Phi, psi and omega in degrees: 000155182245149178265168173295129176089012178256186177239152176206177179250139181252106187268137180228145185275131181282340185273306186262358177068007184278156184249145178270126185253331175223122188281157178271099194273322183271003176073008188280148183295124178092004186280339176274167180233123180237157180224165188295152181294145179236138173304156183292134180078008175280165174291322174299325173294324179289331169288326173298314183298312181292337181293337182268358184276143185277137177052044182289339177283352181272347181246156184259103190267130180259318188205141172223158183183163194271140163262131186300126177222153174290152177290329192279354180280348178058042179225133173232127181244129176246126175264132183231128178249126185233157179282136177293158181294323180300310183300314179299324186289312176302315175294321176296316181286337171285325175293325181290325179273350182064038171218170181285153180301137178278136177288351184307138176296142180283160184288333181262154175273156176235105182050050177058034180067024181230152172210140180266115179280180182293315178291318183289344171294315181290323185270340182079017179263135175258141177233162184291153180278124185240117188278354180276338184292152185290326182253013185293332181267357178279124185250131184260132178237138176251120177257130181243133181235141177251123175283122178244149177272133176208131187280133179283168181290332173296308177296330179289326180282325172297337184279342178293146179283336176250024182291138172121095172294340187230118188235132183245116179258106184261133178223146171213112186259115180170180184281336179257033180281334171303307185301323190288321186280333172292326178289321179292326175292321179295320180291323181283330176294337185271359183237180181251019184290340189260027178285322176273004180289136184259299190220138173236126179244139184258126183240178172299126179065019184174194177222155177240126183240119183264136181235152181274338180226154177288332170308308182295327174289325176290331178298318182291328184289316179299324179290325179284320175298329177288336184246325192244173171271102188240142161249118185253143182221132183243133172227151181212154188230135179279117182272306175208165176204154182245115189289337185273324187253001182060037177263134189222124180247126187241153170259129187236144173230129177249115180264112176250105177268124174268140179310131178283025187233128187233174184298146183076004173285130166267124195236158175246121187294158164296142175311317187293319172296322175292317179289333177292325177249033178304319187285340179264318186249144171270336179209154193272010182260111185240152172254132173287122179257339187201133187235106177222226173289336177222164190244136190249138181231152174228149171266108191293341179275338177241340179083007181278146185240142188227136176250129174240136184188166178069215187293316177300333176292320185277329171290334179222067189283131178292153177265136183277122183263327174201148179242180181304326180307316188267014186276162178241165177260144183221150177259130177281136186252311185213144172230134180239129184282140173223109186273114168219116181232153177269198187282340173235152183291326176297346187261347184211158179233158176293135179251136175232157177266121178240134177255114186236172181215146185294139183291315178233029179288151173284325178268113189268084179244133181275144180226131170254118183226155166287139183214141180280353185251020188294336180291330192266005193239147173229161180293138185096348177291152172254132185235167175239135183216166176258123173274135179242148178217114181283134180109343175251154187293151353272016178263035172261020180267160180301323184296317185289321178294328182292322177254037178293342174290333180260001168272130185288160182281336177220150175245105180273126186237347176196155174272142182265124176254120179270126187255139180270000000 
């Protein structure tokens, strides 16, 4: 702290541009207090400078202001006008006796009956002290601060390679992982979940996010569980402990694995899952129609829908057979409606017989397959689908071979809309 008329240092972090308003005297982590940066000559900078003045509450300040300095000079000068001790004593005695302050000259001297006023301070001329003058008791003091660079504790810890006691590891293994993390980045940018985030490291099939506090890491995990199908595993490692105070410090890692299935993926069910839905499904090859906290699948040949989520999804995770990157384009030639509905509309969809032909194929061969999006198609539309061949990878399993008669030759999953 600086006294009136003295000099002091004003510390600023070069990385985050924050300024120190309370030094860390004990050397404890988080002991110092830093505030947001303030422009040169602003009111915020004035508050920071006055916060460093010693015994500021014991004086009566009448006016404060900056003395002009260039910003590159790294000097901040503050002019403070305070009420003198003599004037305060006269007013205090007058209030105690219930009368006005006497203009009579006091018996003692005050700086040898002279005072340097603001104008006289610039000219260097001394004048006799007059207690009846309106500004006779105002004393001007000049405070000078030198701006120094000092790295704050948050930036010091962030510069360490192993900083962060709480790590959130997000992984998605699949062809659509790039789209997932791009969408996740946009979602997090629209929220305030990353206020306590320290470092983000990009790794294979995911990212590692290091947090300063456990609360920040848990907020992110709750956000992921609320939106995506996620499996979370927690591990911790003891770093240090104190036997006398029972203080323990752990390094914790939260592993969040997102289901590697997105909408429009063609999957092959696990054999146990298919046996559980054997009365509803005719073949194990399903199309993913919605990916959220649970996954919804549809049988394109019958229109039946199945929802998988929770622990059962991860214990019997379906395998991805084809994704949108490997789809081919076809032209719709003819559509024939086939009404097949379950007891509830949410359990089944309308199935149509669709005749298509390859869009850019050399062999002009017509293919007729069942499709669940037949109501949205017309002759001449362009669609995308997955050509299937049972017996070749990845449809070389015993489950696919046993239901070869019910697996369609082509699975149409969406209509192509050409944008001009």
